[in-house]
PDB file of the backbone (N, CA, C, O) and the ligand in Angstrom, with CONECT records:
HET     ZN  A 101       1
ATOM      1  N   MET A   1      -3.057 -22.124 -18.489  1.00  0.00           N
ATOM      2  CA  MET A   1      -2.832 -20.915 -17.688  1.00  0.00           C
ATOM      3  C   MET A   1      -3.799 -19.824 -18.138  1.00  0.00           C
ATOM      4  O   MET A   1      -3.840 -19.454 -19.311  1.00  0.00           O
ATOM      5  N   ASN A   2      -4.541 -19.343 -17.226  1.00  0.00           N
ATOM      6  CA  ASN A   2      -5.517 -18.301 -17.535  1.00  0.00           C
ATOM      7  C   ASN A   2      -4.900 -16.927 -17.274  1.00  0.00           C
ATOM      8  O   ASN A   2      -4.650 -16.543 -16.131  1.00  0.00           O
ATOM      9  N   SER A   3      -4.666 -16.212 -18.349  1.00  0.00           N
ATOM     10  CA  SER A   3      -3.999 -14.917 -18.190  1.00  0.00           C
ATOM     11  C   SER A   3      -4.956 -13.760 -18.427  1.00  0.00           C
ATOM     12  O   SER A   3      -4.532 -12.624 -18.637  1.00  0.00           O
ATOM     13  N   ALA A   4      -6.226 -14.050 -18.391  1.00  0.00           N
ATOM     14  CA  ALA A   4      -7.196 -12.980 -18.589  1.00  0.00           C
ATOM     15  C   ALA A   4      -7.161 -12.030 -17.400  1.00  0.00           C
ATOM     16  O   ALA A   4      -7.487 -12.399 -16.271  1.00  0.00           O
ATOM     17  N   THR A   5      -6.774 -10.846 -17.674  1.00  0.00           N
ATOM     18  CA  THR A   5      -6.643  -9.870 -16.593  1.00  0.00           C
ATOM     19  C   THR A   5      -7.367  -8.575 -16.960  1.00  0.00           C
ATOM     20  O   THR A   5      -7.135  -7.980 -18.013  1.00  0.00           O
ATOM     21  N   TYR A   6      -8.218  -8.180 -16.089  1.00  0.00           N
ATOM     22  CA  TYR A   6      -8.900  -6.908 -16.308  1.00  0.00           C
ATOM     23  C   TYR A   6      -8.286  -5.833 -15.412  1.00  0.00           C
ATOM     24  O   TYR A   6      -8.227  -5.970 -14.190  1.00  0.00           O
ATOM     25  N   ILE A   7      -7.844  -4.793 -16.043  1.00  0.00           N
ATOM     26  CA  ILE A   7      -7.335  -3.664 -15.271  1.00  0.00           C
ATOM     27  C   ILE A   7      -8.153  -2.429 -15.652  1.00  0.00           C
ATOM     28  O   ILE A   7      -8.090  -1.942 -16.781  1.00  0.00           O
ATOM     29  N   GLU A   8      -8.896  -1.956 -14.712  1.00  0.00           N
ATOM     30  CA  GLU A   8      -9.697  -0.771 -14.996  1.00  0.00           C
ATOM     31  C   GLU A   8      -8.869   0.476 -14.724  1.00  0.00           C
ATOM     32  O   GLU A   8      -8.644   0.874 -13.581  1.00  0.00           O
ATOM     33  N   GLN A   9      -8.438   1.056 -15.796  1.00  0.00           N
ATOM     34  CA  GLN A   9      -7.555   2.219 -15.651  1.00  0.00           C
ATOM     35  C   GLN A   9      -8.325   3.534 -15.705  1.00  0.00           C
ATOM     36  O   GLN A   9      -7.912   4.537 -15.124  1.00  0.00           O
ATOM     37  N   ASP A  10      -9.425   3.508 -16.398  1.00  0.00           N
ATOM     38  CA  ASP A  10     -10.147   4.763 -16.597  1.00  0.00           C
ATOM     39  C   ASP A  10     -11.226   4.970 -15.545  1.00  0.00           C
ATOM     40  O   ASP A  10     -12.420   4.939 -15.840  1.00  0.00           O
ATOM     41  N   GLU A  11     -10.796   5.173 -14.363  1.00  0.00           N
ATOM     42  CA  GLU A  11     -11.768   5.446 -13.303  1.00  0.00           C
ATOM     43  C   GLU A  11     -11.833   6.938 -13.025  1.00  0.00           C
ATOM     44  O   GLU A  11     -11.746   7.395 -11.885  1.00  0.00           O
ATOM     45  N   GLN A  12     -11.990   7.669 -14.106  1.00  0.00           N
ATOM     46  CA  GLN A  12     -12.089   9.117 -13.959  1.00  0.00           C
ATOM     47  C   GLN A  12     -13.550   9.516 -14.033  1.00  0.00           C
ATOM     48  O   GLN A  12     -14.081   9.809 -15.104  1.00  0.00           O
ATOM     49  N   TRP A  13     -14.176   9.521 -12.894  1.00  0.00           N
ATOM     50  CA  TRP A  13     -15.582   9.873 -12.859  1.00  0.00           C
ATOM     51  C   TRP A  13     -15.734  11.388 -12.850  1.00  0.00           C
ATOM     52  O   TRP A  13     -15.009  12.118 -12.173  1.00  0.00           O
ATOM     53  N   VAL A  14     -16.692  11.813 -13.620  1.00  0.00           N
ATOM     54  CA  VAL A  14     -16.983  13.239 -13.708  1.00  0.00           C
ATOM     55  C   VAL A  14     -18.182  13.541 -12.830  1.00  0.00           C
ATOM     56  O   VAL A  14     -19.229  12.904 -12.947  1.00  0.00           O
ATOM     57  N   GLU A  15     -18.021  14.517 -11.952  1.00  0.00           N
ATOM     58  CA  GLU A  15     -19.146  14.924 -11.117  1.00  0.00           C
ATOM     59  C   GLU A  15     -19.696  16.236 -11.634  1.00  0.00           C
ATOM     60  O   GLU A  15     -18.949  17.157 -11.963  1.00  0.00           O
ATOM     61  N   HIS A  16     -21.024  16.307 -11.701  1.00  0.00           N
ATOM     62  CA  HIS A  16     -21.663  17.555 -12.099  1.00  0.00           C
ATOM     63  C   HIS A  16     -22.850  17.791 -11.185  1.00  0.00           C
ATOM     64  O   HIS A  16     -23.802  17.010 -11.162  1.00  0.00           O
ATOM     65  N   GLY A  17     -22.779  18.876 -10.434  1.00  0.00           N
ATOM     66  CA  GLY A  17     -23.856  19.175  -9.502  1.00  0.00           C
ATOM     67  C   GLY A  17     -24.862  20.122 -10.113  1.00  0.00           C
ATOM     68  O   GLY A  17     -24.581  20.828 -11.081  1.00  0.00           O
ATOM     69  N   CYS A  18     -26.053  20.117  -9.516  1.00  0.00           N
ATOM     70  CA  CYS A  18     -27.114  21.026  -9.943  1.00  0.00           C
ATOM     71  C   CYS A  18     -27.005  22.328  -9.166  1.00  0.00           C
ATOM     72  O   CYS A  18     -26.792  22.319  -7.954  1.00  0.00           O
ATOM     73  N   SER A  19     -27.152  23.455  -9.868  1.00  0.00           N
ATOM     74  CA  SER A  19     -27.078  24.752  -9.204  1.00  0.00           C
ATOM     75  C   SER A  19     -28.401  25.113  -8.538  1.00  0.00           C
ATOM     76  O   SER A  19     -28.481  26.093  -7.797  1.00  0.00           O
ATOM     77  N   GLU A  20     -29.433  24.324  -8.800  1.00  0.00           N
ATOM     78  CA  GLU A  20     -30.768  24.637  -8.283  1.00  0.00           C
ATOM     79  C   GLU A  20     -31.138  23.798  -7.060  1.00  0.00           C
ATOM     80  O   GLU A  20     -32.004  24.190  -6.278  1.00  0.00           O
ATOM     81  N   CYS A  21     -30.491  22.654  -6.894  1.00  0.00           N
ATOM     82  CA  CYS A  21     -30.834  21.776  -5.784  1.00  0.00           C
ATOM     83  C   CYS A  21     -29.611  20.924  -5.411  1.00  0.00           C
ATOM     84  O   CYS A  21     -28.503  21.189  -5.876  1.00  0.00           O
ATOM     85  N   GLU A  22     -29.813  19.929  -4.594  1.00  0.00           N
ATOM     86  CA  GLU A  22     -28.713  19.111  -4.084  1.00  0.00           C
ATOM     87  C   GLU A  22     -28.310  17.996  -5.041  1.00  0.00           C
ATOM     88  O   GLU A  22     -27.381  17.240  -4.754  1.00  0.00           O
ATOM     89  N   TRP A  23     -28.984  17.888  -6.152  1.00  0.00           N
ATOM     90  CA  TRP A  23     -28.767  16.811  -7.092  1.00  0.00           C
ATOM     91  C   TRP A  23     -27.347  16.864  -7.671  1.00  0.00           C
ATOM     92  O   TRP A  23     -26.809  17.941  -7.926  1.00  0.00           O
ATOM     93  N   ALA A  24     -26.760  15.700  -7.870  1.00  0.00           N
ATOM     94  CA  ALA A  24     -25.452  15.618  -8.517  1.00  0.00           C
ATOM     95  C   ALA A  24     -25.362  14.317  -9.292  1.00  0.00           C
ATOM     96  O   ALA A  24     -25.959  13.306  -8.924  1.00  0.00           O
ATOM     97  N   ILE A  25     -24.602  14.371 -10.373  1.00  0.00           N
ATOM     98  CA  ILE A  25     -24.429  13.188 -11.215  1.00  0.00           C
ATOM     99  C   ILE A  25     -22.959  12.783 -11.226  1.00  0.00           C
ATOM    100  O   ILE A  25     -22.064  13.627 -11.273  1.00  0.00           O
ATOM    101  N   PHE A  26     -22.734  11.491 -11.183  1.00  0.00           N
ATOM    102  CA  PHE A  26     -21.397  10.958 -11.414  1.00  0.00           C
ATOM    103  C   PHE A  26     -21.448  10.156 -12.704  1.00  0.00           C
ATOM    104  O   PHE A  26     -22.155   9.152 -12.796  1.00  0.00           O
ATOM    105  N   ALA A  27     -20.703  10.600 -13.686  1.00  0.00           N
ATOM    106  CA  ALA A  27     -20.734   9.938 -14.990  1.00  0.00           C
ATOM    107  C   ALA A  27     -19.324   9.574 -15.423  1.00  0.00           C
ATOM    108  O   ALA A  27     -18.337  10.038 -14.852  1.00  0.00           O
ATOM    109  N   GLU A  28     -19.255   8.737 -16.438  1.00  0.00           N
ATOM    110  CA  GLU A  28     -17.953   8.264 -16.910  1.00  0.00           C
ATOM    111  C   GLU A  28     -17.285   9.257 -17.837  1.00  0.00           C
ATOM    112  O   GLU A  28     -16.084   9.170 -18.090  1.00  0.00           O
ATOM    113  N   SER A  29     -18.062  10.200 -18.344  1.00  0.00           N
ATOM    114  CA  SER A  29     -17.471  11.190 -19.226  1.00  0.00           C
ATOM    115  C   SER A  29     -18.203  12.516 -19.053  1.00  0.00           C
ATOM    116  O   SER A  29     -19.340  12.555 -18.582  1.00  0.00           O
ATOM    117  N   PHE A  30     -17.546  13.586 -19.435  1.00  0.00           N
ATOM    118  CA  PHE A  30     -18.134  14.902 -19.271  1.00  0.00           C
ATOM    119  C   PHE A  30     -19.411  15.073 -20.094  1.00  0.00           C
ATOM    120  O   PHE A  30     -20.414  15.561 -19.573  1.00  0.00           O
ATOM    121  N   PRO A  31     -19.393  14.674 -21.386  1.00  0.00           N
ATOM    122  CA  PRO A  31     -20.634  14.785 -22.171  1.00  0.00           C
ATOM    123  C   PRO A  31     -21.789  14.014 -21.550  1.00  0.00           C
ATOM    124  O   PRO A  31     -22.940  14.450 -21.595  1.00  0.00           O
ATOM    125  N   GLU A  32     -21.468  12.865 -20.971  1.00  0.00           N
ATOM    126  CA  GLU A  32     -22.507  12.054 -20.337  1.00  0.00           C
ATOM    127  C   GLU A  32     -23.073  12.789 -19.124  1.00  0.00           C
ATOM    128  O   GLU A  32     -24.282  12.781 -18.890  1.00  0.00           O
ATOM    129  N   ALA A  33     -22.192  13.422 -18.360  1.00  0.00           N
ATOM    130  CA  ALA A  33     -22.629  14.185 -17.195  1.00  0.00           C
ATOM    131  C   ALA A  33     -23.514  15.347 -17.618  1.00  0.00           C
ATOM    132  O   ALA A  33     -24.546  15.603 -16.996  1.00  0.00           O
ATOM    133  N   ILE A  34     -23.120  16.046 -18.665  1.00  0.00           N
ATOM    134  CA  ILE A  34     -23.899  17.185 -19.153  1.00  0.00           C
ATOM    135  C   ILE A  34     -25.260  16.734 -19.649  1.00  0.00           C
ATOM    136  O   ILE A  34     -26.278  17.381 -19.397  1.00  0.00           O
ATOM    137  N   SER A  35     -25.261  15.613 -20.358  1.00  0.00           N
ATOM    138  CA  SER A  35     -26.511  15.082 -20.876  1.00  0.00           C
ATOM    139  C   SER A  35     -27.474  14.742 -19.744  1.00  0.00           C
ATOM    140  O   SER A  35     -28.662  15.057 -19.813  1.00  0.00           O
ATOM    141  N   ALA A  36     -26.954  14.096 -18.702  1.00  0.00           N
ATOM    142  CA  ALA A  36     -27.795  13.730 -17.558  1.00  0.00           C
ATOM    143  C   ALA A  36     -28.254  14.977 -16.822  1.00  0.00           C
ATOM    144  O   ALA A  36     -29.381  15.043 -16.330  1.00  0.00           O
ATOM    145  N   TYR A  37     -27.367  15.969 -16.751  1.00  0.00           N
ATOM    146  CA  TYR A  37     -27.721  17.216 -16.071  1.00  0.00           C
ATOM    147  C   TYR A  37     -28.856  17.927 -16.792  1.00  0.00           C
ATOM    148  O   TYR A  37     -29.771  18.450 -16.155  1.00  0.00           O
ATOM    149  N   HIS A  38     -28.798  17.947 -18.109  1.00  0.00           N
ATOM    150  CA  HIS A  38     -29.856  18.597 -18.865  1.00  0.00           C
ATOM    151  C   HIS A  38     -31.185  17.863 -18.719  1.00  0.00           C
ATOM    152  O   HIS A  38     -32.248  18.481 -18.669  1.00  0.00           O
ATOM    153  N   SER A  39     -31.107  16.541 -18.652  1.00  0.00           N
ATOM    154  CA  SER A  39     -32.329  15.761 -18.414  1.00  0.00           C
ATOM    155  C   SER A  39     -32.928  16.119 -17.065  1.00  0.00           C
ATOM    156  O   SER A  39     -34.142  16.264 -16.922  1.00  0.00           O
ATOM    157  N   HIS A  40     -32.045  16.259 -16.073  1.00  0.00           N
ATOM    158  CA  HIS A  40     -32.497  16.628 -14.731  1.00  0.00           C
ATOM    159  C   HIS A  40     -33.124  18.017 -14.736  1.00  0.00           C
ATOM    160  O   HIS A  40     -34.196  18.218 -14.166  1.00  0.00           O
ATOM    161  N   LEU A  41     -32.460  18.971 -15.375  1.00  0.00           N
ATOM    162  CA  LEU A  41     -32.985  20.341 -15.450  1.00  0.00           C
ATOM    163  C   LEU A  41     -34.353  20.362 -16.112  1.00  0.00           C
ATOM    164  O   LEU A  41     -35.286  21.002 -15.628  1.00  0.00           O
ATOM    165  N   ARG A  42     -34.453  19.653 -17.226  1.00  0.00           N
ATOM    166  CA  ARG A  42     -35.685  19.654 -17.995  1.00  0.00           C
ATOM    167  C   ARG A  42     -36.831  19.094 -17.158  1.00  0.00           C
ATOM    168  O   ARG A  42     -37.974  19.541 -17.256  1.00  0.00           O
ATOM    169  N   GLU A  43     -36.494  18.107 -16.334  1.00  0.00           N
ATOM    170  CA  GLU A  43     -37.520  17.421 -15.558  1.00  0.00           C
ATOM    171  C   GLU A  43     -37.888  18.183 -14.287  1.00  0.00           C
ATOM    172  O   GLU A  43     -39.060  18.254 -13.917  1.00  0.00           O
ATOM    173  N   HIS A  44     -36.881  18.752 -13.621  1.00  0.00           N
ATOM    174  CA  HIS A  44     -37.114  19.319 -12.288  1.00  0.00           C
ATOM    175  C   HIS A  44     -37.063  20.847 -12.258  1.00  0.00           C
ATOM    176  O   HIS A  44     -37.670  21.476 -11.390  1.00  0.00           O
ATOM    177  N   HIS A  45     -36.345  21.434 -13.197  1.00  0.00           N
ATOM    178  CA  HIS A  45     -36.239  22.898 -13.206  1.00  0.00           C
ATOM    179  C   HIS A  45     -36.453  23.408 -14.635  1.00  0.00           C
ATOM    180  O   HIS A  45     -35.526  23.923 -15.261  1.00  0.00           O
ATOM    181  N   PRO A  46     -37.653  23.265 -15.134  1.00  0.00           N
ATOM    182  CA  PRO A  46     -37.929  23.644 -16.529  1.00  0.00           C
ATOM    183  C   PRO A  46     -37.561  25.086 -16.828  1.00  0.00           C
ATOM    184  O   PRO A  46     -37.096  25.395 -17.925  1.00  0.00           O
ATOM    185  N   ASP A  47     -37.766  25.969 -15.863  1.00  0.00           N
ATOM    186  CA  ASP A  47     -37.430  27.388 -16.089  1.00  0.00           C
ATOM    187  C   ASP A  47     -35.948  27.577 -16.305  1.00  0.00           C
ATOM    188  O   ASP A  47     -35.531  28.307 -17.205  1.00  0.00           O
ATOM    189  N   ALA A  48     -35.132  26.904 -15.461  1.00  0.00           N
ATOM    190  CA  ALA A  48     -33.675  27.006 -15.589  1.00  0.00           C
ATOM    191  C   ALA A  48     -33.221  26.348 -16.878  1.00  0.00           C
ATOM    192  O   ALA A  48     -32.279  26.814 -17.519  1.00  0.00           O
ATOM    193  N   TRP A  49     -33.886  25.266 -17.261  1.00  0.00           N
ATOM    194  CA  TRP A  49     -33.502  24.550 -18.469  1.00  0.00           C
ATOM    195  C   TRP A  49     -33.722  25.412 -19.702  1.00  0.00           C
ATOM    196  O   TRP A  49     -32.912  25.385 -20.628  1.00  0.00           O
ATOM    197  N   LEU A  50     -34.810  26.180 -19.725  1.00  0.00           N
ATOM    198  CA  LEU A  50     -35.106  27.025 -20.861  1.00  0.00           C
ATOM    199  C   LEU A  50     -34.046  28.106 -21.049  1.00  0.00           C
ATOM    200  O   LEU A  50     -33.790  28.557 -22.165  1.00  0.00           O
ATOM    201  N   GLN A  51     -33.431  28.515 -19.928  1.00  0.00           N
ATOM    202  CA  GLN A  51     -32.420  29.577 -19.993  1.00  0.00           C
ATOM    203  C   GLN A  51     -31.033  29.034 -20.266  1.00  0.00           C
ATOM    204  O   GLN A  51     -30.131  29.799 -20.606  1.00  0.00           O
ATOM    205  N   ALA A  52     -30.838  27.718 -20.123  1.00  0.00           N
ATOM    206  CA  ALA A  52     -29.508  27.126 -20.285  1.00  0.00           C
ATOM    207  C   ALA A  52     -29.111  27.051 -21.763  1.00  0.00           C
ATOM    208  O   ALA A  52     -28.021  26.579 -22.087  1.00  0.00           O
TER     209      ALA A  52
HETATM  210 ZN    ZN A 101     -31.735  20.266  -9.548  1.00  0.00          ZN2+
END
């Protein structure tokens, strides 16, 4: 009898949008979202990133 069961309970995706453009990130955790957001800022909005 195969009782291997996967139940994904943590489907709490964090959304973080960009205040400068339409970009948005969906991440599995808030720190991950912030990290991706900062990467986006640094790459696309260097001026905004310097002020963040
Ligand atoms: Zn942006």
